[in-house]
Each structure stands twice: as structure tokens, then as C-alpha cells.
C-alpha positions in Angstrom: -58.2 -122.6 6.8 -57.2 -124.6 3.7 -55.0 -121.5 2.2 -53.2 -121.1 5.4 -52.2 -124.7 5.7 -50.8 -124.5 2.3 -48.8 -121.4 2.5 -45.6 -123.2 4.2 -45.2 -125.7 1.6 -45.2 -123.2 -1.1 -42.5 -121.3 0.5 -40.5 -124.4 1.1 -40.5 -124.8 -2.7 -39.3 -121.2 -3.2 -42.8 -120.1 -4.6 -43.7 -116.9 -2.6 -47.0 -116.3 -4.7 -50.3 -116.5 -2.9 -53.6 -117.6 -4.6 -55.0 -114.5 -5.9 -58.7 -113.5 -6.3 -59.8 -116.4 -4.3 -62.9 -116.4 -2.2 -62.7 -117.0 1.5 -63.8 -120.7 2.4 -67.2 -120.3 4.0 -67.9 -122.0 7.4 -70.2 -124.5 5.7 -67.1 -125.7 3.8 -65.0 -126.5 6.8 -66.6 -130.0 7.1 -64.8 -131.0 4.0 -61.4 -130.3 5.3 -62.1 -132.9 8.1 -62.9 -135.4 5.2 -59.3 -135.2 3.7 -56.4 -137.2 4.8 -52.9 -135.7 5.4 -51.8 -137.1 2.0 -54.8 -135.7 0.3 -54.0 -132.4 2.1 -50.6 -132.4 0.9 -51.8 -133.1 -2.8 -54.3 -130.3 -2.3 -51.6 -127.7 -1.6 -49.4 -128.9 -4.2 -52.2 -128.5 -6.6 -53.0 -124.9 -5.1 -49.2 -123.9 -5.1 -49.1 -125.0 -8.8 -52.0 -122.9 -9.7 -50.6 -119.9 -8.0 -47.1 -120.5 -9.6 -48.7 -120.6 -13.1 -50.5 -117.3 -12.2 -47.1 -115.8 -11.3 -45.3 -116.8 -14.3 -47.8 -115.5 -16.7 -46.4 -112.5 -18.7 -49.7 -110.9 -19.6 -51.4 -111.0 -16.2 -53.4 -114.0 -16.7 -52.4 -117.6 -15.7 -51.5 -120.0 -18.5 -53.6 -122.5 -17.0 -56.8 -120.3 -17.6 -55.4 -119.3 -20.8 -55.3 -123.1 -21.8 -58.6 -123.5 -20.4 -60.1 -120.8 -22.6 -58.4 -122.1 -25.6 -59.6 -125.6 -25.1 -63.2 -124.3 -24.2 -63.3 -122.0 -27.2 -62.4 -124.7 -29.8 -65.4 -127.0 -29.0 -67.8 -124.0 -28.5 -67.0 -122.7 -32.0 -67.5 -126.2 -33.5 -70.7 -126.6 -31.7 -71.9 -123.1 -32.6 -71.3 -123.6 -36.2 -73.2 -126.9 -35.9 -76.1 -125.1 -34.3 -76.1 -122.3 -37.0 -75.9 -124.9 -39.8 -78.6 -127.1 -38.5 -80.9 -124.1 -37.6 -80.7 -122.3 -40.9 -81.0 -125.5 -43.1 -84.2 -126.7 -41.3 -85.8 -123.2 -41.6 -84.9 -122.4 -44.9 -85.7 -125.8 -46.5 -88.4 -125.6 -49.2 -89.1 -122.2 -48.1 -91.4 -121.5 -51.3 -93.7 -124.3 -50.6 -96.5 -124.4 -50.9 -96.7 -121.6 -53.5 -100.0 -120.0 -52.1 -101.2 -118.2 -49.3 -101.0 -120.0 -45.8 -103.1 -118.9 -42.8 -102.2 -115.6 -41.6 -100.3 -114.7 -44.5 -103.4 -113.2 -45.8 -103.2 -110.5 -43.1 -99.7 -109.8 -42.8 -98.6 -110.4 -46.3 -101.3 -107.7 -47.2 -100.1 -105.4 -44.6 -96.6 -105.7 -46.1 -98.2 -104.8 -49.3 -99.7 -101.6 -47.8 -96.5 -100.5 -46.7 -95.0 -100.8 -50.3 -97.8 -99.0 -51.6 -97.8 -96.3 -48.7 -101.6 -97.1 -48.0 -103.1 -96.5 -44.4 -104.5 -99.6 -42.6 -105.4 -100.6 -39.2 -104.1 -103.4 -37.0 -104.4 -104.4 -33.4 -100.3 -104.7 -33.3 -97.7 -102.1 -33.3 -96.3 -101.7 -36.7 -92.7 -102.8 -36.7 -93.3 -106.5 -37.6 -95.6 -105.5 -40.6 -93.0 -102.8 -41.6 -90.1 -105.2 -41.6 -92.0 -107.7 -43.9 -93.0 -105.0 -46.2 -89.3 -103.7 -46.4 -88.1 -107.3 -46.9 -90.6 -107.8 -49.7 -89.5 -104.4 -51.2 -85.8 -105.3 -51.2 -86.5 -108.7 -53.0 -88.4 -107.2 -55.8 -92.0 -107.7 -54.5 -94.1 -105.0 -56.0 -97.1 -104.9 -53.5 -99.6 -105.9 -56.1 -100.8 -109.2 -54.7 -104.1 -108.9 -53.0 -103.8 -111.6 -50.4 -107.4 -112.3 -50.2 -107.8 -115.6 -48.7 -105.8 -118.7 -47.8 -105.1 -121.1 -50.8 -104.5 -118.2 -53.4 -101.8 -119.0 -55.7 -98.9 -116.6 -55.6 -98.2 -117.1 -59.4 -95.3 -115.1 -60.5 -95.3 -112.7 -57.4 -91.9 -112.6 -55.4 -93.1 -113.9 -52.0 -90.1 -115.8 -51.1 -88.3 -112.6 -49.7 -91.1 -112.2 -47.0 -91.0 -115.8 -46.0 -87.2 -116.0 -46.3 -86.9 -112.8 -43.9 -89.1 -114.5 -41.3 -87.3 -117.9 -41.6 -84.0 -116.0 -41.2 -85.1 -114.4 -37.9 -86.7 -117.6 -36.9 -83.3 -119.5 -37.4 -81.6 -117.4 -34.7 -84.0 -118.7 -32.0 -81.8 -121.9 -31.4 -78.6 -120.0 -31.8 -79.7 -117.4 -29.2 -80.9 -120.4 -26.9 -77.5 -121.9 -27.0 -75.6 -118.8 -26.2 -78.1 -118.0 -23.4 -77.7 -121.2 -21.8 -74.0 -121.2 -22.4 -73.4 -118.0 -20.5 -75.6 -119.0 -17.6 -74.2 -122.6 -17.1 -70.9 -122.5 -18.6 -71.9 -126.0 -20.0 -71.6 -126.8 -23.7 -73.7 -130.0 -23.0 -76.5 -128.0 -21.6 -76.3 -125.5 -24.4 -76.3 -128.1 -27.0 -79.3 -129.8 -25.5 -81.3 -126.5 -25.5 -80.4 -125.7 -29.0 -81.2 -129.3 -30.2 -84.7 -129.2 -28.6 -85.5 -126.0 -30.6 -83.8 -126.9 -33.8 -85.9 -130.2 -34.2 -89.3 -128.9 -32.7 -91.5 -129.0 -35.6 -93.8 -126.3 -34.2 -90.9 -123.8 -34.0 -90.0 -124.8 -37.6 -93.5 -124.4 -38.9 -94.1 -121.0 -37.3 -90.9 -119.6 -38.7 -91.4 -120.6 -42.4 -94.4 -118.2 -43.4 -95.1 -114.5 -43.4 -96.1 -114.1 -39.7 -95.3 -111.8 -36.9 -94.3 -114.7 -34.4 -90.8 -115.4 -35.7 -90.0 -111.6 -35.6 -91.4 -111.3 -32.1 -89.5 -114.4 -30.6 -86.2 -113.1 -32.4 -86.5 -109.7 -30.4 -87.6 -111.6 -27.1 -84.6 -114.0 -27.3 -82.1 -111.4 -28.3 -83.3 -109.2 -25.5 -82.6 -112.1 -23.0 -79.3 -112.7 -24.6 -78.2 -109.1 -24.1 -79.6 -109.2 -20.5 -77.2 -112.1 -19.4 -74.2 -110.7 -21.3 -73.8 -107.1 -19.8 -71.9 -108.4 -16.7 -68.6 -106.3 -16.4 -69.6 -102.8 -15.4 -68.7 -99.9 -17.5 -66.4 -101.8 -20.0 -66.9 -101.4 -23.8 -68.8 -104.7 -24.1 -71.0 -104.0 -21.1 -72.2 -100.8 -22.4 -72.8 -102.3 -25.9 -74.9 -105.4 -24.4 -76.7 -102.8 -22.0 -77.7 -100.6 -25.3 -78.6 -103.9 -27.2 -80.8 -104.9 -24.4 -82.8 -101.7 -24.8 -82.8 -102.0 -28.6 -84.3 -105.5 -28.4 -86.9 -104.4 -25.8 -88.1 -101.7 -28.2 -88.2 -104.3 -30.9 -90.2 -106.8 -29.0 -92.9 -104.3 -28.0 -92.9 -102.7 -31.3 -93.9 -106.0 -32.8 -96.7 -107.1 -30.4 -97.9 -105.9 -27.0 -97.1 -109.3 -25.4 -93.3 -108.1 -25.7 -94.3 -106.4 -22.4 -93.5 -109.8 -20.8 -89.7 -109.5 -21.7 -89.8 -105.8 -20.7 -91.0 -107.3 -17.1 -88.4 -109.9 -17.1 -85.6 -107.4 -17.7 -87.2 -104.8 -15.4 -87.3 -107.4 -12.4 -83.7 -108.4 -13.2 -82.4 -105.0 -13.2 -84.4 -104.0 -10.0 -82.6 -107.1 -8.2 -79.4 -106.1 -9.7 -79.8 -102.4 -8.4 -80.8 -103.7 -4.9 -77.6 -105.8 -4.7 -75.4 -102.8 -5.9 -77.1 -100.7 -3.1 -76.1 -103.1 -0.3 -72.5 -103.3 -1.7 -70.5 -101.2 0.8 -67.5 -101.1 -1.4 -69.2 -98.7 -3.7 -69.5 -95.2 -3.1 -73.0 -93.6 -3.4 -72.2 -90.9 -5.9 -69.4 -92.4 -8.0 -70.5 -95.8 -8.6 -74.1 -96.5 -7.4 -75.5 -93.4 -9.1 -73.7 -94.1 -12.4 -75.2 -97.7 -12.5 -78.7 -96.4 -11.8 -78.4 -93.7 -14.6 -76.8 -96.1 -17.1 -79.9 -98.4 -16.6 -82.2 -95.5 -16.9 -80.6 -94.3 -20.2 -80.1 -98.0 -21.7 -83.3 -99.7 -20.6 -85.8 -97.0 -20.5 -85.0 -93.8 -22.4 -83.4 -95.7 -25.4 -86.2 -98.1 -25.8 -88.8 -95.5 -25.5 -87.0 -93.1 -28.2 -86.8 -96.2 -30.5 -90.4 -97.4 -29.9 -91.7 -93.9 -30.5 -89.4 -93.6 -33.7 -91.0 -96.8 -35.0 -94.5 -95.0 -34.9 -93.1 -91.8 -36.3 -91.9 -94.0 -39.4 -95.3 -95.7 -39.7 -97.1 -92.4 -40.0 -94.7 -90.9 -42.4 -94.7 -94.2 -44.7 -98.4 -94.7 -44.6 -99.5 -91.2 -45.8 -102.5 -92.4 -48.2 -106.0 -92.9 -47.4 -106.8 -96.7 -47.2 -109.1 -99.4 -45.5 -107.9 -98.2 -41.9 -109.4 -94.7 -42.1 -112.7 -95.4 -40.4 -111.2 -96.8 -37.5 -109.7 -93.4 -36.6 -111.1 -89.9 -35.6 -111.9 -87.4 -38.4 -109.1 -85.3 -37.3 -106.7 -88.1 -37.8 -108.1 -88.8 -41.3 -107.5 -85.3 -42.4 -103.9 -86.0 -42.7 -104.1 -88.8 -45.2 -103.6 -88.0 -48.9 -106.9 -88.9 -50.7 -109.3 -88.7 -47.9 -111.9 -86.5 -48.4 -110.9 -84.5 -45.4 -107.5 -83.9 -46.6 -106.7 -80.3 -47.4 -110.4 -79.6 -47.2 -111.9 -76.4 -45.8 -115.1 -75.9 -43.7 -116.4 -73.6 -40.8 -114.7 -74.4 -37.7 -117.5 -74.2 -35.3 -120.8 -76.0 -35.4 -123.9 -73.5 -36.1 -127.6 -73.9 -36.5 -128.7 -74.4 -40.2 -125.6 -76.3 -40.9 -125.4 -79.7 -42.8 -123.2 -82.3 -41.0 -122.3 -85.8 -40.6 -121.9 -87.1 -37.3 -119.1 -89.9 -36.5 -119.2 -92.4 -33.7 -115.9 -92.7 -31.8 -115.8 -96.4 -31.1 -113.7 -98.7 -33.4 -115.9 -99.1 -36.4 -118.7 -97.2 -34.9 -119.9 -95.7 -38.3 -121.5 -92.6 -39.2 -125.2 -91.7 -38.0 -127.4 -92.8 -40.9 -130.9 -93.3 -42.0 -132.7 -94.3 -45.1 -136.5 -94.8 -46.2 -136.8 -98.3 -44.9 -138.8 -98.9 -41.7 -138.2 -101.4 -38.8 -140.2 -104.8 -39.3 -143.2 -105.8 -37.5 -142.4 -106.8 -33.9 -139.0 -104.6 -33.6 -140.2 -101.7 -31.7 -142.2 -99.0 -33.4 -142.7 -99.4 -37.1 -140.8 -96.2 -37.8 -137.8 -95.2 -40.2 -134.5 -97.0 -39.4 -131.5 -95.1 -37.9 -128.2 -97.0 -38.1 -124.6 -96.6 -38.1 -122.9 -97.0 -41.7 -119.1 -97.6 -42.0 -118.8 -95.8 -45.3 -119.4 -92.3 -46.4 -122.9 -91.9 -47.9 -125.6 -89.2 -48.8 -127.8 -90.7 -46.2 -125.4 -89.6 -43.5 -126.2 -85.9 -43.8 -128.2 -84.3 -41.3 -129.4 -80.7 -40.7 -129.1 -79.0 -37.3 -132.2 -77.0 -36.0 -133.1 -75.1 -32.9 -135.7 -77.1 -30.9 -138.7 -75.0 -32.0 -137.3 -73.6 -35.5 -137.6 -75.4 -38.8 -136.0 -72.4 -40.6 -132.4 -72.3 -38.9 -131.1 -72.0 -42.4 -132.6 -68.4 -42.5 -131.1 -65.2 -40.8 -127.8 -64.8 -39.4 -125.8 -68.1 -38.0 -125.9 -68.9 -34.4 -123.2 -71.0 -33.1 -124.3 -74.2 -31.2 -123.0 -74.5 -27.5 -122.6 -76.9 -24.8 -126.0 -77.4 -23.1 -128.1 -76.3 -26.1 -131.1 -78.3 -27.2 -131.3 -79.3 -30.8 -133.2 -81.1 -33.3 -131.4 -83.3 -36.0 -133.2 -83.8 -39.2 -132.4 -86.2 -41.8 -131.8 -84.3 -45.2 -132.8 -87.2 -47.5 -136.0 -88.1 -45.7 -136.8 -85.1 -43.8 -137.5 -87.0 -40.6 -136.1 -86.0 -37.2 -133.7 -88.1 -35.0 -136.2 -89.7 -32.5 -136.3 -92.1 -29.5 -138.8 -93.4 -27.2 -139.3 -96.3 -24.5 -139.5 -99.2 -27.1 -136.6 -101.6 -26.5 -133.7 -101.4 -29.2 -133.7 -104.4 -31.8 -130.7 -106.0 -30.3 -129.4 -104.3 -27.3 -132.7 -105.0 -25.4 -131.9 -102.7 -22.4 -131.4 -99.8 -24.6 -134.1 -97.9 -26.1 -135.0 -97.8 -29.9 -133.8 -95.0 -32.1 -135.9 -93.9 -35.2 -136.5 -91.4 -37.9 -139.9 -89.6 -37.0 -142.0 -86.7 -38.3 -143.0 -85.1 -41.7 -140.9 -82.3 -43.2 -139.0 -81.9 -40.0 -142.3 -81.7 -37.8 -142.3 -84.0 -34.9 -142.7 -84.1 -31.2 -140.8 -83.7 -27.9 -139.1 -87.0 -28.5 -137.1 -85.4 -31.3 -135.2 -83.2 -28.8 -131.5 -83.7 -27.8 -129.1 -81.7 -25.8 -125.6 -81.1 -26.7 -122.9 -82.2 -24.3 -119.3 -81.3 -25.1 -117.1 -83.9 -23.3 -115.0 -82.2 -20.6 -116.5 -79.0 -21.6 -118.5 -76.3 -19.7 -121.8 -74.4 -20.4 -121.4 -72.0 -23.3 -118.4 -73.8 -24.9 -118.6 -74.0 -28.8 -118.5 -77.3 -30.6 -115.5 -77.6 -32.8 -115.5 -79.5 -36.0 -113.4 -82.7 -35.9 -111.9 -82.0 -32.6 -114.7 -81.9 -30.1 -116.2 -84.9 -28.6 -120.0 -84.7 -28.2 -122.6 -86.5 -26.6 -126.4 -86.1 -27.5 -128.8 -86.5 -24.4 -132.5 -87.5 -25.1 -134.4 -84.9 -23.3 -137.5 -87.1 -22.9 -136.0 -90.2 -21.5 -132.5 -89.2 -20.3 -130.6 -91.6 -22.2 -127.6 -90.9 -24.6 -127.2 -91.7 -28.3 -125.1 -94.9 -28.5 -123.5 -97.2 -31.2 -123.6 -100.7 -30.0 -121.3 -102.1 -32.6 -123.7 -105.0 -33.2 -124.6 -105.9 -36.8 -128.3 -105.6 -37.6 -130.1 -108.7 -39.7 -130.5 -108.4 -43.3 -133.8 -106.2 -42.9 -131.3 -103.5 -41.5 -128.9 -104.0 -44.5 -126.4 -105.4 -42.1 -125.6 -102.1 -40.7 -124.6 -101.2 -37.2 -127.2 -100.9 -34.5 -127.8 -97.5 -33.1 -129.7 -97.2 -29.6 -130.4 -94.8 -26.8 -128.5 -96.1 -23.7 -129.9 -95.3 -20.2 -126.3 -95.8 -18.9 -124.9 -92.4 -18.9 -121.1 -93.4 -18.4 -118.8 -91.7 -21.0 -117.7 -94.3 -23.3 -116.5 -94.1 -27.0 -119.7 -95.8 -28.0 -121.6 -92.6 -26.8 -119.2 -90.2 -28.0 -119.5 -88.6 -31.5 -117.6 -85.9 -33.4 -118.7 -83.6 -36.2 -116.8 -84.6 -39.4 -118.4 -82.9 -42.6 -119.7 -79.3 -41.8 -121.5 -77.2 -44.7 -122.8 -73.7 -43.9 -122.4 -71.0 -46.6 -123.1 -68.2 -44.0 -119.8 -69.0 -42.1 -116.3 -68.6 -43.2 -114.3 -71.7 -44.1 -110.9 -72.7 -42.6 -108.3 -75.0 -43.9 -108.5 -78.2 -42.0 -104.7 -78.4 -42.0 -104.8 -75.9 -38.9 -107.0 -78.6 -37.2 -104.6 -81.6 -38.0 -103.5 -83.3 -34.8 -99.7 -83.0 -33.9 -97.9 -86.1 -33.6 -98.2 -86.9 -29.9 -101.9 -86.9 -30.4 -102.0 -89.4 -33.1 -99.6 -91.6 -31.5 -102.0 -91.5 -28.3 -105.1 -92.3 -30.5 -103.3 -95.0 -32.3 -102.5 -96.7 -29.2 -106.2 -96.2 -27.8 -107.6 -97.7 -30.9 -105.1 -100.7 -30.8 -105.9 -101.3 -27.3 -109.6 -101.2 -27.8 -109.1 -103.4 -31.1 -107.4 -106.1 -28.8 -110.0 -106.1 -26.1 -112.8 -106.6 -28.8 -110.9 -109.6 -30.4 -113.5 -112.7 -30.2 -113.6 -115.9 -32.2 -116.2 -115.6 -35.0 -119.0 -118.1 -35.2 -118.1 -121.5 -36.3 -114.4 -120.5 -36.3 -112.1 -123.4 -34.9 -110.3 -122.3 -31.9 -108.4 -124.0 -28.8 -108.5 -123.6 -25.2 -105.5 -122.1 -23.2 -104.6 -125.4 -21.8 -104.4 -127.1 -25.2 -101.1 -125.4 -26.3 -98.6 -126.6 -23.2 -99.8 -130.4 -23.5 -99.6 -130.2 -27.5 -103.4 -131.3 -27.3 -104.0 -130.1 -30.9 -102.3 -128.3 -33.7 -103.2 -125.5 -36.3 -104.2 -126.1 -39.9 -101.8 -123.7 -42.0 -102.8 -124.9 -45.4 -104.9 -127.7 -47.1 -108.6 -127.7 -47.4 -108.9 -131.0 -49.5 -106.9 -134.3 -50.1 -105.0 -133.0 -53.2 -103.6 -129.7 -51.7 -100.2 -129.1 -50.2 -101.0 -129.6 -46.5 -99.4 -127.9 -43.8 -100.2 -128.5 -40.1 -98.6 -126.8 -37.1 -97.9 -129.3 -34.2 -95.2 -129.3 -31.8 -92.6 -132.3 -31.5 -94.4 -134.3 -28.8 -91.0 -135.4 -27.3 -89.8 -131.9 -27.0 -93.1 -130.6 -25.6 -93.8 -133.3 -23.2 -90.2 -133.5 -22.0 -90.2 -129.8 -21.2 -93.3 -130.3 -19.2 -91.8 -133.1 -17.3 -88.7 -131.2 -16.5 -90.7 -128.1 -15.3 -92.6 -130.4 -13.0 -89.3 -131.9 -11.9 -88.0 -128.6 -11.3 -90.8 -127.5 -9.2 -90.4 -130.5 -7.1 -86.7 -130.0 -6.6 -87.3 -126.5 -5.4 -89.9 -127.3 -2.9 -87.8 -130.2 -1.5 -84.7 -128.0 -1.5 -86.7 -125.3 0.5 -88.0 -127.6 3.1 -84.4 -129.1 3.7 -83.0 -125.6 4.1 -85.8 -124.6 6.5 -84.8 -127.7 8.4 -81.3 -126.9 8.7 -79.8 -129.5 6.2 -76.9 -128.5 3.9 -77.6 -129.3 0.4 -73.8 -128.9 -0.7 -72.5 -131.8 1.2 -73.2 -134.6 -1.4 -72.1 -132.3 -4.2 -68.8 -131.4 -2.3 -68.1 -135.0 -1.4 -68.4 -135.7 -5.2 -66.3 -133.2 -6.3 -63.7 -134.1 -3.5 -63.7 -137.8 -5.0 -62.6 -136.6 -8.5 -60.2 -133.7 -7.6 -58.9 -131.8 -4.5 -60.1 -129.2 -2.2 -58.1 -126.5 -4.1 -59.9 -127.7 -7.4 -63.1 -127.1 -5.6 -61.9 -123.5 -4.8 -61.0 -122.7 -8.2 -64.2 -123.9 -9.6 -66.1 -122.0 -7.3 -64.2 -118.8 -7.9 -64.7 -119.4 -11.7 -68.3 -119.6 -11.0 -68.7 -116.4 -9.3 -66.4 -114.7 -11.9 -68.5 -115.5 -15.0 -72.1 -115.6 -13.5 -73.3 -112.0 -12.6 -76.8 -113.2 -12.1 -76.2 -115.8 -9.3 -75.0 -113.5 -6.6 -76.1 -114.8 -3.4 -76.0 -118.5 -4.5 -73.6 -120.7 -2.7 -70.7 -122.1 -4.5 -71.7 -125.9 -4.5 -75.3 -125.1 -6.1 -73.4 -122.7 -8.8 -70.9 -125.3 -9.6 
């Protein structure tokens, strides 16, 4: 072994120190000892002895050589880092106020920032953190939340929009900095780190996406910060280790709190953590209780409990801030709306349980499902039976009111009130037109496999096609129907179908309201579920709806269900310009941010072709190298021979050992790799 051959010569010089903290030479390395001549071996031993001697002469327990190395490394590192910081911020903040009008999705996220300032409730398919931060940045820089953000191209005039743009640009400026630090941590190569940062600094796509009021720079900030934190916590149970572990959890919560695609970085950190724990489990030098259990619990707290707590806290702040009724009310249940100041259900009082003779409004539970509605207009010729239209209307209106009757009684409002129960058969009479909710075997206007729903009869008198059976979802026969809280389905007795809101918009003859059908498919879905919202019955005692308000966990769950449904329902609009998934990796086409004619300030998002295509080429080359290396290893070839020979020509065997140990000391994610590959 190289270490044993060197020991006598160190003793001759009076140096009795040994190489400390050095890895034992692997069998695959013995071949390189035979490549050296006696002269080179002596030179090697002298180098090793000098390194050991430096270690022994250090007064603070660290070698002077390593100290000099750190000093020499830190100086260029700081200079390069400051260069990256300067270039990154200058490219992102340059002309941040131009153009002085709304660009692309600023019309959405700028408006949502205004909603936070005005405390007005709204709905979005993404979690709230990004919009909350945009609103906070605008508030802190003097924006008053009054700009309407109606459409792209609207002039900002005298409104302070620069704070929201500047906030997004500052977070976007950290992306090259994070990339530099991540690559430096993984490779210990200033050159590799600088190349990585340079590619991001001068990527026009990255610059453009960072300069406007968008969620993307905020999302990427948290994603890259999470990766940086992940690669940094590498010295167990030290103060920096605990800090980086906690920061990883914080950034995971931030990424998921901006968009659900933050789940991908959670998956990355999760896989890395599983691998790390698996390696620790096989480390026989660690005791099960004292060490392995501590590692496991530390990661449970830092990477699961802490992010979960912060994520829930984000929504708690969201619900507290947005306390006023706004454009998002209709996407949520009636019970949810009752907590919003200004909503007609807020602090209202009404009977708790549905009864015959009551006047009610019935709301569909799908997103934008609307209220059950009718009006005097008839279906046109050729669209089913020429009877009164029944639709779903997204706004509160007098034509949303219905009377609840027994199946054979038109005078349910006389006599004592009887409560409606699960399994009862009822009639719903439209209050304004006195026609019954009706269905038959004619096909629906738009959803051809469903049946048409109409208003039929005169003064409440109709036929057997007006009868509907009440079903409380998850209930049993005899259960009462609770206002706001019960999910109800209406089964048509004659055809066996269920009352359904398709979500499709009717043509102009239907006043562009939402189609209501009777679906023969009986599976429980939000489209076939309804709840009683308004409830008027003078014979029943009223209760305050405050007692029916959902608690925090209920509104948290409902908000996630609504967001998930909203995401699944996102589709390109007709004639809307869109791109294919394969367009973006190859930089096939960009995205117009601003400019609809020759005279306006024009902004076009397009990635730097040199950066994007070089990136694709490197990814392809990497896959080829991995494939070749895998085949070579399977056939018994040693991939380290050429690499070791190259190092041997430029230095000594002892230097190789020092470099290899240096690699293992600073790269916790590379356990299991051989020294030559790591070096």
C-alpha cells in the first residue's frame, strides 16, 4: 500500500505524524502504483510527508495547506459571486417600468394583488402565496389597489405598479445566484458554477419572465432555494445543518404555496431524503437509537411537519385577509359564502331544516354550476319540447326562487310545517311563473345523451314528470335536509335520471346561461349535487347562520377541492393562441407579452437559442455518456484508468489521495461513487 511504503521515509526525517483522515486505497487503485517509477514513488512519499507535517504543525487543528487552499479559493469565489450578483440584478431591473401598461398575465395577478389590498375575496386555481406577496409588495410601495387591470395594454397612468414588478424582478435575480451556489456546492468548480450562472443571466426568456407581475419568478425562486438548501445540509446536527434543513422545509412550503407544480421539487427532496436515510440505515458505525432515529426524526420535523405547518398558515392568512364578499363567492359553497362580509348570507338568519311550503334557492356544487333558474322564455323550435327554459344562472336573481310542495299537494304553505326528509318525493314550483320543474325523454339542448329539463304546467298543476325524489348524499332514509350544509340530489321518478348542471353555455336564445339537464348517469359528481342556500318559511324558527359557518379545516379542504377542479377544467379558449408541449424545450416559438400593432412597445418572450439548444445538446450527450459508462461497467472495464493516469502525469499518487478525500469530505450526495469519477 502507498501509505505503508511512505512511512519509513517520514520516520527518517524525524516526522512521526501519519496521514490522518485518509481513505484506504481501493483495490482498483493498485494498478496505478505499478505505473510509478522508484523516483516517482520517492517524490510521492515526500509529498505525502509534507502534507502530514503541515497537518501536525497546525495550531488550530487544521492544516496550513488546507487553510491556504481555502483562502485562495474564497477570494476568487467572492469576486465571482459578486460579479454574478451584479450582472443578475442589473439585467433584471433594467427598465423595469417599461412598458407602462399591462402586459400579458399581469391582468390576472396584478388584479389579484389589488384584491388582497382591498381584502376582497376572489378565486384562483393556484394557492395564494404568490398573489399575497405581490399584493404586499404593491402595498409597501404605495400602490392603493384601485387600478382595474381589465385587459393587456391598459395604461398604468399614475398608479405605482413598479413595486410589484420590482419585487418579481428581485426574486428572479436570485435564480442565477442560486444556480451558481448549487453547482459550486456539488462540483467545487468555480468554472462550472460561473458557466451555469452565465447561461441563466443572459437567457432572454429568463429575463423576460422575471420583469413582470407574474407567479413564475416567485415559484422558481422557492424551487431553486429549496434545491440549494437541500445540497447544503451536509454536516449532521451542527448549527448550519439544522439551519439548512429548516430552510429546505420553508422553501418547500413556499414552492407549493405559489403553484401546485411545486410538488415536483418536493418529490426531488423526498427522493434524496429516502436515499440519504437508506444509506444511514446501512451505516454500521451508527447506533439505531442515538443516531439513526435522530436523523429520521430531524427530517420528519424539518421536511414534513414544518412545511405542512407553513403551508396551512399561508391559507389561514389568506382567509383572514380576504374577508369581504367578491367575485370569487360563486365558486364556493353557500356555507363558505356565509363567512364573507357583504354576502347576503353573512350574519343572515333562516330556518335550519328544509320544510314543505318553503321558498328556496338551489345551488349546484360544481365550479360555476350556478343557481337553478327559470324564466318566461321557451326553448326554440327544434330544441326538444317547446316548453319553458330551465337553466343555471351564476348570479343571485328573483327567478332563482322555487316553492317546495308535496307530490300531490299544491297548498303546502297551509297547515303545520312538515320537514323534508331523505327519500321524500317532492315537486318544485317556480315562484315567478308557477310552472313545475319537469323532465322527459327529449334530448337536452347541448348534452345530447342527457334529457331535457323544462318548466311545465299551469299554476303548479302538471303531471307525473314533475316528481323528484330527494336524496341526501351520504344520508339514510328519514334524515333531514340541512340548509347550506347538506349535499342533495334530485332523482326524476319517471325516467330515473338526476338533475344535472353540465357547465356548458347555452346560445343567445338561452341568454348564455348554463345548461341544466337530467343525467341518466347516476354516479355522484359535483354537477349532480345541489344545496339549499336561501330558505324562507314563516312557520319555522330562524337560526343565525353563524352557527352553520364551516370551521377552518372544512374551508381549507373545500378551497383545495375547488382549486383542483378548476385546474382540471382549464382549456384553451376558441381561437386562443397556444403551443404544444414539445415547442418549449426546442424554443420553437415564443409568447407575445405586449404589442398589438406597429406603434406600441412590443415585448416577446423567447429563450436565448444558444442557451436552450446548447442545453438540449448537453442533455443528449449526458444520456449517451451514461449509456456508454453503464455498458462499460457491465463488461468489466474500469472507467477510472484514464482519469487516474491523467492525474498521475500532473501530480503524484499522494495528491490523488488528497483530492479524493477532499471530494468525499465536501460532497455528501455522492456517497457510493468512486474517487476518480468524483474528482
